N, CA, C and O atoms as a MOPAC input file, in Angstrom:
PM7 MOZYME 1SCF
protein

 N    -12.29800 1   -34.70200 1   -22.22400 1
 C    -12.47600 1   -33.69700 1   -21.18700 1
 C    -11.14100 1   -33.02400 1   -20.84800 1
 O    -11.05200 1   -31.79800 1   -20.77800 1
 N    -10.11000 1   -33.84600 1   -20.63900 1
 C     -8.79900 1   -33.29000 1   -20.28100 1
 C     -8.23700 1   -32.46900 1   -21.43300 1
 O     -7.70900 1   -31.37700 1   -21.22200 1
 N     -8.34900 1   -32.99100 1   -22.64800 1
 C     -7.82800 1   -32.27800 1   -23.81600 1
 C     -8.52700 1   -30.93400 1   -23.98900 1
 O     -7.87400 1   -29.93000 1   -24.27400 1
 N     -9.84300 1   -30.90500 1   -23.82200 1
 C    -10.59000 1   -29.64700 1   -23.94100 1
 C    -10.16600 1   -28.64900 1   -22.87900 1
 O    -10.03400 1   -27.45800 1   -23.16300 1
 N     -9.95300 1   -29.11800 1   -21.66500 1
 C     -9.52700 1   -28.24100 1   -20.57200 1
 C     -8.14500 1   -27.67100 1   -20.84900 1
 O     -7.91600 1   -26.47600 1   -20.65600 1
 N     -7.22200 1   -28.51500 1   -21.29800 1
 C     -5.87900 1   -28.03600 1   -21.62700 1
 C     -5.92800 1   -27.00200 1   -22.75000 1
 O     -5.20800 1   -26.00500 1   -22.70600 1
 N     -6.76300 1   -27.23200 1   -23.74300 1
 C     -6.89500 1   -26.26800 1   -24.83900 1
 C     -7.46700 1   -24.94200 1   -24.34500 1
 O     -7.02200 1   -23.87800 1   -24.77500 1
 N     -8.45000 1   -24.99800 1   -23.44700 1
 C     -9.01000 1   -23.76800 1   -22.87200 1
 C     -7.94400 1   -22.99600 1   -22.10400 1
 O     -7.85000 1   -21.77500 1   -22.22800 1
 N     -7.14200 1   -23.70100 1   -21.31500 1
 C     -6.08400 1   -23.05200 1   -20.53600 1
 C     -5.01200 1   -22.46400 1   -21.44300 1
 O     -4.48000 1   -21.39000 1   -21.16200 1
 N     -4.69400 1   -23.15700 1   -22.52200 1
 C     -3.70600 1   -22.63500 1   -23.46500 1
 C     -4.25500 1   -21.39900 1   -24.18600 1
 O     -3.54400 1   -20.40600 1   -24.34200 1
 N     -5.50500 1   -21.45800 1   -24.61900 1
 C     -6.12100 1   -20.31200 1   -25.30800 1
 C     -6.20900 1   -19.08600 1   -24.40900 1
 O     -6.15600 1   -17.95400 1   -24.89000 1
 N     -6.34400 1   -19.30700 1   -23.10400 1
 C     -6.45700 1   -18.18500 1   -22.16700 1
 C     -5.09600 1   -17.63600 1   -21.74800 1
 O     -5.03000 1   -16.62400 1   -21.05000 1
 N     -4.01300 1   -18.28700 1   -22.16400 1
 C     -2.67600 1   -17.80300 1   -21.83200 1
 C     -2.16200 1   -18.27900 1   -20.48900 1
 O     -1.21800 1   -17.70500 1   -19.94500 1
 N     -2.77700 1   -19.32900 1   -19.94400 1
 C     -2.35300 1   -19.84100 1   -18.63400 1
 C     -1.27300 1   -20.91000 1   -18.73400 1
 O     -0.45400 1   -21.05500 1   -17.82600 1
 N     -1.26800 1   -21.65700 1   -19.83500 1
 C     -0.27100 1   -22.70900 1   -20.02100 1
 C      0.22400 1   -22.70000 1   -21.45800 1
 O     -0.39100 1   -22.11000 1   -22.34700 1
 N      1.35500 1   -23.37200 1   -21.66100 1
 C      1.89500 1   -23.58900 1   -22.99700 1
 C      2.04200 1   -25.09100 1   -23.16400 1
 O      2.64300 1   -25.75800 1   -22.32200 1
 N      1.49300 1   -25.62400 1   -24.24900 1
 C      1.56400 1   -27.05800 1   -24.50000 1
 C      2.61300 1   -27.30600 1   -25.57100 1
 O      2.50900 1   -26.80300 1   -26.69000 1
 N      3.62800 1   -28.09000 1   -25.21300 1
 C      4.63200 1   -28.54100 1   -26.16200 1
 C      4.31300 1   -29.97800 1   -26.53400 1
 O      3.27200 1   -30.50700 1   -26.14400 1
 N      5.19100 1   -30.60200 1   -27.27700 1
 C      4.94900 1   -31.96300 1   -27.75600 1
 C      4.60100 1   -32.93000 1   -26.62100 1
 O      3.58300 1   -33.61800 1   -26.69600 1
 N      5.41200 1   -32.99200 1   -25.58900 1
 C      5.16600 1   -33.90400 1   -24.46700 1
 C      5.23000 1   -33.18900 1   -23.12900 1
 O      5.55800 1   -33.80000 1   -22.11200 1
 N      4.92200 1   -31.90900 1   -23.12200 1
 C      5.11600 1   -31.12300 1   -21.91500 1
 C      4.04500 1   -30.03800 1   -21.80600 1
 O      3.59700 1   -29.48200 1   -22.80900 1
 N      3.65200 1   -29.75400 1   -20.58600 1
 C      2.73500 1   -28.64600 1   -20.31500 1
 C      3.44300 1   -27.71800 1   -19.34100 1
 O      3.83400 1   -28.13600 1   -18.25200 1
 N      3.60800 1   -26.45500 1   -19.73200 1
 C      4.32000 1   -25.48800 1   -18.90000 1
 C      3.37300 1   -24.38100 1   -18.44400 1
 O      2.57000 1   -23.88700 1   -19.23600 1
 N      3.46200 1   -23.98900 1   -17.17300 1
 C      2.64300 1   -22.86200 1   -16.71900 1
 C      3.22400 1   -21.54800 1   -17.23400 1
 O      4.44200 1   -21.39000 1   -17.31700 1
 N      2.36200 1   -20.62400 1   -17.57300 1
 C      2.78000 1   -19.28200 1   -17.94400 1
 C      2.47900 1   -18.34300 1   -16.78500 1
 O      1.87100 1   -18.74900 1   -15.79400 1
 N      2.90100 1   -17.09600 1   -16.90500 1
 C      2.74200 1   -16.14200 1   -15.80700 1
 C      1.28200 1   -16.02800 1   -15.35100 1
 O      1.00300 1   -16.05000 1   -14.15200 1
 N      0.35400 1   -15.90900 1   -16.30400 1
 C     -1.05600 1   -15.77200 1   -15.92600 1
 C     -1.57400 1   -17.02200 1   -15.22500 1
 O     -2.39400 1   -16.92700 1   -14.31200 1
 N     -1.10600 1   -18.18100 1   -15.64200 1
 C     -1.51000 1   -19.41800 1   -14.98400 1
 C     -1.00300 1   -19.49800 1   -13.56500 1
 O     -1.70200 1   -19.98400 1   -12.67500 1
 N      0.21300 1   -19.02300 1   -13.34800 1
 C      0.78300 1   -19.00500 1   -12.00100 1
 C      0.01600 1   -18.04100 1   -11.10400 1
 O     -0.25600 1   -18.35500 1    -9.94600 1
 N     -0.33000 1   -16.87700 1   -11.62900 1
 C     -1.11200 1   -15.90400 1   -10.85800 1
 C     -2.47800 1   -16.49100 1   -10.50700 1
 O     -2.92500 1   -16.37900 1    -9.36600 1
 N     -3.13700 1   -17.11000 1   -11.47300 1
 C     -4.45300 1   -17.71400 1   -11.22800 1
 C     -4.36400 1   -18.78000 1   -10.14900 1
 O     -5.24300 1   -18.87900 1    -9.29300 1
 N     -3.31500 1   -19.56800 1   -10.18800 1
 C     -3.13800 1   -20.63500 1    -9.20100 1
 C     -2.86500 1   -20.08000 1    -7.81100 1
 O     -3.43800 1   -20.55400 1    -6.83000 1
 N     -2.00500 1   -19.09000 1    -7.72000 1
 C     -1.63500 1   -18.51100 1    -6.42500 1
 C     -2.81200 1   -17.84500 1    -5.72900 1
 O     -2.93700 1   -17.91600 1    -4.50600 1
 N     -3.67400 1   -17.19800 1    -6.50300 1
 C     -4.76300 1   -16.41100 1    -5.92500 1
 C     -6.14500 1   -17.03500 1    -6.13900 1
 O     -7.16700 1   -16.38500 1    -5.91600 1
 N     -6.17100 1   -18.30600 1    -6.57500 1
 C     -7.43200 1   -19.03200 1    -6.77300 1
 C     -8.38300 1   -18.28900 1    -7.71000 1
 O     -9.57600 1   -18.16500 1    -7.42900 1
 N     -7.84600 1   -17.80000 1    -8.81600 1
 C     -8.64700 1   -17.07800 1    -9.80000 1
 C     -9.03600 1   -18.00800 1   -10.94100 1
 O     -8.31900 1   -18.95800 1   -11.25300 1
 N    -10.15200 1   -17.73300 1   -11.54500 1
 C    -10.59100 1   -18.47600 1   -12.71800 1
 C     -9.66000 1   -18.16400 1   -13.89200 1
 O     -9.15200 1   -17.04900 1   -14.01000 1
 N     -9.44300 1   -19.14700 1   -14.75100 1
 C     -8.61600 1   -18.89100 1   -15.92800 1
 C     -9.27000 1   -17.83700 1   -16.82400 1
 O     -8.57500 1   -17.12000 1   -17.54300 1
 N    -10.58900 1   -17.73900 1   -16.78400 1
 C    -11.27700 1   -16.71900 1   -17.58200 1
 C    -10.99700 1   -15.32100 1   -17.03800 1
 O    -10.88700 1   -14.36600 1   -17.80600 1
 N    -10.88300 1   -15.20100 1   -15.72600 1
 C    -10.58900 1   -13.91000 1   -15.10100 1
 C     -9.19500 1   -13.43500 1   -15.47600 1
 O     -9.02100 1   -12.28200 1   -15.86900 1
 N     -8.19500 1   -14.31000 1   -15.36000 1
 C     -6.83100 1   -13.88500 1   -15.69000 1
 C     -6.66900 1   -13.67700 1   -17.18900 1
 O     -5.84200 1   -12.86900 1   -17.61100 1
 N     -7.43700 1   -14.38600 1   -17.99400 1
 C     -7.39400 1   -14.16500 1   -19.43600 1
 C     -7.89400 1   -12.76500 1   -19.76900 1
 O     -7.29000 1   -12.06100 1   -20.58000 1
 N     -8.99400 1   -12.36300 1   -19.14500 1
 C     -9.53700 1   -11.01900 1   -19.35200 1
 C     -8.53600 1    -9.97100 1   -18.85500 1
 O     -8.30900 1    -8.96200 1   -19.52100 1
 N     -7.94600 1   -10.21100 1   -17.69400 1
 C     -6.93900 1    -9.31300 1   -17.14300 1
 C     -5.76100 1    -9.19300 1   -18.10600 1
 O     -5.31100 1    -8.08800 1   -18.40900 1
 N     -5.26900 1   -10.32100 1   -18.58000 1
 C     -4.12200 1   -10.32900 1   -19.48400 1
 C     -4.38800 1    -9.61800 1   -20.79500 1
 O     -3.48500 1    -8.99700 1   -21.35700 1
 N     -5.60800 1    -9.69900 1   -21.28800 1
 C     -5.91600 1    -9.04400 1   -22.56100 1
 C     -6.15500 1    -7.54600 1   -22.39900 1
 O     -6.17500 1    -6.81400 1   -23.38900 1
 N     -6.33400 1    -7.08400 1   -21.16800 1
 C     -6.60200 1    -5.66300 1   -20.92700 1
 C     -5.41100 1    -4.89200 1   -20.38400 1
 O     -5.52500 1    -3.69600 1   -20.11100 1
 N     -4.27400 1    -5.54900 1   -20.22200 1
 C     -3.08600 1    -4.83100 1   -19.76900 1
 C     -2.05700 1    -4.80400 1   -20.88800 1
 O     -2.04200 1    -5.66900 1   -21.76300 1
 N     -1.21700 1    -3.81900 1   -20.84100 1
 C     -0.16400 1    -3.68000 1   -21.83300 1
 C      1.03800 1    -3.01500 1   -21.20500 1
 O      1.02200 1    -2.71100 1   -20.01200 1
 N      2.07700 1    -2.78500 1   -21.97900 1
 C      3.29800 1    -2.19000 1   -21.43300 1
 C      3.09400 1    -0.78300 1   -20.87500 1
 O      3.84900 1    -0.34600 1   -20.00600 1
 N      2.08500 1    -0.07700 1   -21.36500 1
 C      1.84500 1     1.29600 1   -20.90800 1
 C      0.74500 1     1.38800 1   -19.85000 1
 O      0.33900 1     2.48900 1   -19.47900 1
 N      0.26300 1     0.25500 1   -19.36500 1
 C     -0.81400 1     0.24500 1   -18.37100 1
 C     -0.27800 1     0.68100 1   -17.01500 1
 O      0.73000 1     0.16000 1   -16.53700 1
 N     -0.96300 1     1.64200 1   -16.40300 1
 C     -0.57500 1     2.13100 1   -15.08300 1
 C     -1.20600 1     1.26500 1   -14.00300 1
 O     -2.31200 1     0.75600 1   -14.18100 1
 N     -0.52000 1     1.09900 1   -12.90200 1
 C     -1.05800 1     0.33800 1   -11.78000 1
 C     -1.89600 1     1.20800 1   -10.86300 1
 O     -2.43800 1     0.71400 1    -9.87400 1
 N     -2.01100 1     2.47100 1   -11.16300 1
 C     -2.79400 1     3.39300 1   -10.33000 1
 C     -4.19800 1     3.55500 1   -10.85000 1
 O     -4.99100 1     4.29500 1   -10.26800 1

């Protein structure tokens, strides 16, 4: 269960898994701060780019 959850979070861009370490990424921090689903921030992350306007 834990391994599957970690893999889902890594695939969504919320965390990075190293050999003996799990690090939060920017999207994971945003999801945590605003109580967002990892699926929501994954969709958000895949739809923004360097040329995306905030307006």
